[in-house]
N, C-alpha and C positions, 0 to 999 in steps of 0.2 A: 859075350858080355859087352865088349867094345862096340860090336856091330849094333846091338840093341840101343846103346846110348846114343850112337850117331844117328840112328833112325829116329829115335824120340826127339833128338835135338832138331833134326830137319823138319819133322812134323810141327814142332813148336814154332820154328822160324817161319814156315809157310803159313801157319795159322795167324801169326802176328803180322806177317806181310799182307795177308788178305784183309785183316781188320784195318791195317793202316791204309791200304788201298781204298777200302770202302769209306773210311773216314775222309780221305782226300777227295773222293768223288761225290761225297754227300752234299757239300755246298754247291757244286755245279748242278747236281740233280735238283736241289731245291730252287736254284735260280731258274732253271728251265721250267720247272713246274709252275713257279710264280708267273713266268712270262706267258705260259700257255693259258693260265687262268685269266691273265690280263687281256690276252687276245680274245678269249672266249667272251669275257664281259664286254669288250669293245664291240663285238659283232652282235651279241644277243641283247644288250640293253636297249638299243633303239627298237628292236622288235617287241621286247617286253613292254616298253613305254607305249608303243602303238597299240598293242593288244589291250592294255589296261585303259588307255584313253578312249578306245572305241566303245567301252562299256559305260562311258559317262555322258551325262547331258551336257549341253553347251555351257551351262552355268558351272557344272562340276569340273569342267576342264580348267577353269581358272580359280576355283575356290579350293580344290583339294590338291594334295601332293601328287606329282606326276607319276610316281612309281608305286602308287597304291590306289585301291579301288575307292570309289565314292560310296556314300551311304545308299544311294539309289542306283541300281543297275539298269541302264537304259540301252543295252545292246540291241534288243529286239526292236525298240522304237527307232533306233538309228538305222537299222537294216531296212525297216519298212520305209522310212523316209528316203533312203538311198535308192531302193529299187522302184519306188513309185515316183521319183523325181522326174518331171517332164515326161509322163507316160512311159516310164521304164527306160529312159535313155541310157542309164548306166549299164543295164544289161546288154543293150546294143553295143556299147563301147567294149564290153568284155568279150562279146562274140567277135567283134571286129579284130581285137587284139589276138584272140585265139586263132582266127583265120589267117591273119597276116603272119603271125609267128610260126605256126605249124607249117604252112606252105613254104615260107622263106627258109626255115631251119631244115626242113626235109630236102629242099633243093640245094641248099648250101652244103649239107652233109654229103649228099650224093656227088655233087661236083668236086668237093674237096677230096672225097675218097677216090674218085677216078683220077684226079690230077696227082694226088700223092702216090697212088699206085703206079702211074705212068712214070713219074720222076724217079721212083725207087727201083723199078724193074726193067725199064727200057732205056736205051741210049739212042738219042736222035740229035740231029744238028740243032744247036742252040739250047739244049736242055739246061746247061749250067747258067746261061744268061737268063733264061725264063725263070728259073728257080731263084736266082739272085734278085730279079725284079719283084717276085712274090715276097721275098724276105724284106726288100726295101719298102714294099707297100705297107708292111706292118707298122712302120714308123710314122706313117701319115695319119694324123687324127681324122676321124670320120667327120668331125664338125667342119674341117677345112674343105671337105668334098661336098658338103650339103648344098651350097649355093651353085657350084658348077652343075651338079646333078639336077637341081631345079631348073636351071636355064636349058639344059639338054632336054629334059622331059617336057618343058613348056614348048619347045620348038616342035616336038612331035605330038603335042596336045594330049599328053598322058597324065597331066596333073589332075588332082582331085579324083583319083581312082585308086583301086587296090594295087595295080601294077606299079604305081609310083612309089609305094612303100615296099613291095615285095622284091622287085627286080634289083634295086641297089643292095639289098641284104643278101643276095645270092653270092656275092663276092666276099670271100673270107680268107685273106692271106694267112692268118694264123692257123686256120683249119687246114690249109694246104701243107703248111710246115709240119703240123702234128701228124697228119696222115702219111707224109713222106717218111718221117722218122719211124712211125709205127709199122708201116708196110715193109720197110727194109728188113725187119726181123720177124714179123708175124707170118709172112708168106715165104716159105723156103723155096729156093731155086730148084731143088730136086723134085718137089711136087709139081712145079710148073713144067719141068722137062718131061716128067712122066705123063702129064696130061697132053703135052704136044705129041709125044710118041704114040699116044692112043688116038691121035687124029682130031683132038679138040681144037677149035679155033680160039683166037685170043679173046674175043668178046665172051665166048662161052666159058673159058677158063676164069675170066674175071667175075662173070655173073654167078657161076655155080660153085666155084672153089674160093677164089680170093675174097669175094664179098662177105662170105660167111666167116672167114678167118679175121677179117677186118672189122667185125661187128663192134667189139668194145671201143675201138678208136672212132668208128663212125658215130656211135652213141655219144661219145665225148664231144665231138665236133657239133653234133646235133644240139646238145645241151648248151654249149657255148653260144651257138647261133640263136637258140631259143631265148636265152637270157638277154643277149644283145638286142634282139628284135623287140622283145617285150618291153625293155627299158628305153628303147629309142624314143626320143622326144623331138629333137630339132628337125629331123627330116620330115616326119609326118606333119609337124607344125607348118613347115614351108609348103608341102605338097598338097595338103588337104584343106579345103575351105568349108566343106559341108559338115555340120555338126554330126549328122547321122553316120558319117564315115570315120569319125575320130577313133583312134585307139584309146585305151584307157588312160595312158599317160597324158595325152593332150586333153582328154575329157576332164581329168582331175584338175589339171591346171586351169581349165575353163571354169570349173566349179569354184576353185580357190579365188579366181579373179572376181567372180560374182560375190563371194562372201566378203572380200575386201572392199567391194564397192559400197557396202553399207545397206544394201537392199536384201532383206531376208538373211542376214548374217547369222542370226540365232540358230537357224536350221542348217544352213549350208556349210558352216564351219565344221560342225560335228559330222556332217555328211562327207566332207573331204577326208576327215580322219578315218571314218569307217570304210570309205571307199579305198583308201590306201591300204588298209588291212586286208580287205577282200581281194585286192589286186595282186597280192603276193601269194595267195593260196594256190593258184594253178602252178606256179613255179615250184613251190614246196612239194606238191603232189607229183609233179613231173620228176623231180629229183628222187623222191622216195620210190617211185615205180621203176625208173631206169637205172638205179644204182646197182641192180642185180647184174646188169651187163658188165659192170666194172669188176664185180666180185668173181664172176665166172669167165673163163676164157682169156684172162689177161696174158697168158702164155700161149695163146693160140698160135699154131703153126710151128711150134718147136718140134724138132726132130731128135729123137734119141740116137746117140752114137752107137 
């Protein structure tokens, strides 16, 4: 009888303690939920405003509330104006950005993967110093390097060309750091030793074994480099003089400057809004397609004991 009373008392105390613990954690949980909703609204509201504003005419942009649709939906007319402007120049800008960014991001991802793998799996003279230099380069803003890069490319007569935009984007110090940290755990030493014992060379080991295990990290670096190259504005503005070679960021700034000049502003201001919406669509599609590489294989290279 005494044992039953003690057991029931312990159950009651544990239940009360659990309820008290839940009540204590409830305000913290509510605060975190409110903070997450605030962050979500902070990031999504500009996109919502952009999507709604792209459906309005130029008059509707100023006459109606920014976060609600106008009585007349003018999205199709805005798209027609955008892609027929100056014989389809905006489409050329989008293709230029796609070419610059895909080539630069692919090259940066490959170079960072190779460099991170080398720093993680090999020991050579000066490896710590080189990695420290790579970490220090993260602290240097890209805008501070734009003018020296322009002077360097100008000396070699490479300005006003695709190489002037692609080559600087190949260097990604943050990508090297990410791949060095990822490769340290994703590629087990036992697997490398087994491949060496089978007679495989170092380049073959990297190309056939390590590169597959490093795919999630490589895709991460690729997306970072893709977004950075797509949003790059200052360097293409300095390097490129021909309108036909503009990326979409510089092209939209060119349209915005024309709309502010007072010539054709009724058309061109709504064109800038619609072009800004269209310009983010490739990045959204790239994230939706490549996120599967983050969901699968994040523990690639793990070895069971």
